[in-house]
N, C-alpha and C positions, 0 to 999 in steps of 0.2 A: 737344450731344453732344461736341463737341471740346474743352469745359473739362473734361468728366468723363473723356475718354480721356487728355488731358494730365495730369491729376491721378493717373490709374492708372499711366501711363508713368513719372512722376517717382516715384511710390512704388517701382515695380519696379526701377528704375535705382538707386534708394538702397541697394539690397541687393545690389548689385554694385560692382566697383572701376572699371566704365567710366567715361571721362570724354566726355560727350556735351554739345555746346553747346546754346544755346536754339534756334539756327536748325535744327540736326540733329534735335532734339526735335520741332520743328514739322513737319519734313519725314516724321518717321517716324509721327506722328498722321495727317498728310495721306495718306500711303501707306495706312494702315489705312482711313481714310475712303473712298478711291477703290476700294479692294479690297472693302469692304462695298457700296458702291454698284454696281460692275460684277458683283459676284457673284450679285446678283438675277437678272440675264439672262443672264449667261456661264457660271456655276456654275463659278468658277475654284478654289475651296476648299470642303472639307466643313465646315471651321470657320464657323459662321454668326455668332456674337456678336463684335463689335469688340474687346470687353475679352479675349475668349479669344484673338483673333489677336494682341493684344499680347504674350502669353505664348507662345504656340504657333508664332507666325510671327516676330515681332519679337525679343524677348529671345532666342529660340532660335537665330536667325540671328547676332545681332550679338556673343554670348558667345566665337565664334571669332575676332573681329577682330584681337586683339592677337597671334595666332598665325600670321597670314599673314606670309610673307616674299616681297617682291618687290614690283613694281608692275602688272603685266599678268596679269589673271585671266579664266577663263572658267568660267561657272556652266553645267553641262551639264544638260538636263533641268529647266530653270529654273521651269516652270509659270508662276504669276502673277508671278515674279521672286523665288524664294526658293532660297538666301539673298542672291542677287545685288543686289537693290535696297536692302535694309538695310545690306549691307555697303558698298555704294557711297556711301551716305549718311554712313556713319561714316568712309569713307577717301576723301575729295574728291581727293586726290592720285593715287590709283591708278585706273587703267582695269579696265572689267569689260564682257566680252561675255557677254550673256544669250542661251543658245541653247535654243530649243524647236521642236519640228515642227509645233506647232498654231498656225494664223493667229490665233485669237481671243486666245491668251495673249500674242503677240507684239504685236498691236494694242492691248493693254491696257498692256504694258510701254512701248510708245511714248508712250502718253498719259500715264502716271506720269511718264516722263522728262521730257516737254514741261511738265506742270503744276507739276513740283516743281523744274523747272530743273536737272536732273542731266545735266550735260555729259559724264560720265565713264561714261556706260551707251551700249553698243551693242547694241541688240537684232537677233538674227539668227534668221530661220526657216529650220530645216535639220535634217535627221536628223543626229546626231552624226557616224555613220561616213561621211557624205558631205561634211562640212564640212573644208574644207582651209584652214587660216589660213596667212598670211604670217608666218613665223618662229613660234616656239613661245610657250607662256605660262609665267609663273613658277608659276602655280598652277591646277589643275583642281579646281573646287569642284562637290560634288554632295551633296544631302541626299535625293535622291528614288530612288536605284537600289536594286533589291532586294538585290543582293550586290555586295561590293568586286570580286570577279572579274569580274563583267559590266562594271562602271564601268571598271576599268583596262584590259580587253580592247578596250572599244568607244572609249576614249579614249587609247590608246596613242600616237597620232600628235600629241597636242596639247601635251604639255609639252615645255619645252626640253630637249634632249638630255642635257645634263650636270646643270643645276641644278633642272628643273622638278620640281614636286610634286604629288601628288594629295591633296586634301583630302576625306575621306568624313565627312560627318557622320551619324552611327549612334545608334540607341538602345542596346539590350543588344548586347555584343559576343561573339561566339562563337568559342572557338578553332578550330573546324572552318572557320569562314569565312576565318580568316588561313591555314590551312594549305592551303587550296584555291587561294591565289593563284598566278599563273603564276611559273616560276622567275626570270623577268627583272625581277620586281618584288619589293620588300621594304618591310615595316612599319619606320619609322624613329622613330615616336613615337605612343604613345596618350594622350590627354589627357582626363581626365574633365571634364565640363562640368557647371557649377552654373547652373541656370535657376531663377529664382525662381518658385514656384507651379507648376512643372511636375512632374507625377508621372512616376516611372519614371526610368531611367538615360539619360544622354547621354553620348556620346564623341565627340571627334574624332580621327580615325585618319589620320595623316599617312604618306605612301608615297612612294617614289621608284623610279626605275629603276636596276638595278644597272649599275655602271660597265662 
């Protein structure tokens, strides 16, 4: 199966401008294989086919890699490690804290980090509102929150006061969702994302605290 997955990943990456080394490609395929293996018992994702995971989980995560600014990131509500694990593979010089409240997800992420030798991943089991980090993060990532308002309100304490950013991975983006953001938060950029073979719109919304 790994040869087929590797060929599919290579084909998908060829449709992007991403630079991904051979080692990184092996790690991305290894992550999908672990996700497929654990999913049968732990029900970590509704995506069942590994080939679909490459599109809906791997490519959908790593297309935001070039837009990250800073070195210290937190992925809130990471689930089985999305987008944190693929982004940690893509950016070995950056550190990623992966936060989730469910123990089975954190156990899976610890196993992934061990098997793929990801030294820049720190799994944390906690509710986001109860997590008190030492110092702020350069970026707060999420692709699971229902609304950006919930995301920034629950994660307000996480980014660095002056320079920290929120990175919301969204499908369709509605003006109403932007208009409902709290007064202390503003959208500084909206980047349309191109994900090979993925149907529907994808956007990265970058937000910051107002000074």
